[in-house]
C-alpha positions as MATLAB code, in Angstrom:
seq = 'MHYPLSEKYMTDELMAKIMGPNPIKLEEELLTNHQIPQGATVCDLGSGQGLTSVFLVKEYGFTVYAADL';
ca = [
      92.183  107.392  111.023;
      91.828  105.983  114.680;
      94.700  102.880  114.896;
      93.622  100.900  117.464;
      95.141   97.397  116.433;
      98.752   99.201  115.519;
      98.584  101.543  118.614;
      99.354   98.054  120.794;
     103.047   97.412  118.326;
     103.763  101.625  118.547;
     106.932  100.892  121.441;
     110.535  101.901  120.654;
     111.967   98.560  119.283;
     109.064   98.157  116.796;
     109.852  102.024  116.252;
     112.896  101.615  115.305;
     112.464   98.929  112.990;
     110.724  101.122  110.166;
     112.096  102.950  107.772;
     109.264  105.721  106.332;
     105.399  105.626  106.838;
     104.772  103.092  109.777;
     103.861   99.934  107.457;
     101.492   98.904  110.365;
      99.000  101.719  110.029;
      99.045  101.446  106.538;
      97.758   97.726  106.834;
      95.274   98.161  109.176;
      93.930  100.749  106.952;
      94.501   98.614  104.159;
      92.461   95.962  105.877;
      89.361   97.743  106.513;
      86.973   96.567  106.159;
      88.308   93.621  104.341;
      86.302   90.352  103.973;
      89.307   87.452  103.385;
      88.408   85.137  106.418;
      89.962   84.294  109.601;
      92.424   81.208  108.696;
      93.086   82.455  104.903;
      96.353   82.387  103.723;
      97.960   85.715  102.777;
     101.072   86.383  100.887;
     103.110   88.932  102.069;
     105.147   90.388   99.741;
     108.189   93.383  100.329;
     107.972   91.694  104.117;
     110.818   92.981  105.170;
     112.227   92.532  108.682;
     108.216   90.832  108.744;
     106.927   93.327  111.405;
     103.877   92.927  108.788;
     103.654   89.266  108.055;
     103.486   89.144  112.569;
     100.811   91.765  112.789;
      98.650   89.871  109.888;
      99.246   86.413  111.835;
      98.637   88.449  115.413;
      95.270   90.339  114.713;
      93.580   88.642  111.319;
      94.326   85.228  112.134;
      95.871   84.499  108.769;
      98.181   82.395  107.669;
     101.609   84.349  106.231;
     104.300   83.234  103.652;
     106.381   86.194  104.408;
     109.179   87.174  100.801;
     111.842   89.560  100.565;
     115.221   89.720   99.020;
];
């Protein structure tokens, strides 16, 4: 699968913060053909350092509440 949105974020700095599979790519794949309207409020559970939360705001225009231990 091609990940045009997440490719913009493949920097050394971001990659150093990722543990395991790339969460940005996973998020983009999960949101393929989504019907969530821009500006919707979503909850990013297990957000870690907030990388996925920032991605949701910048690329999808969501309002994001993030929660992690």
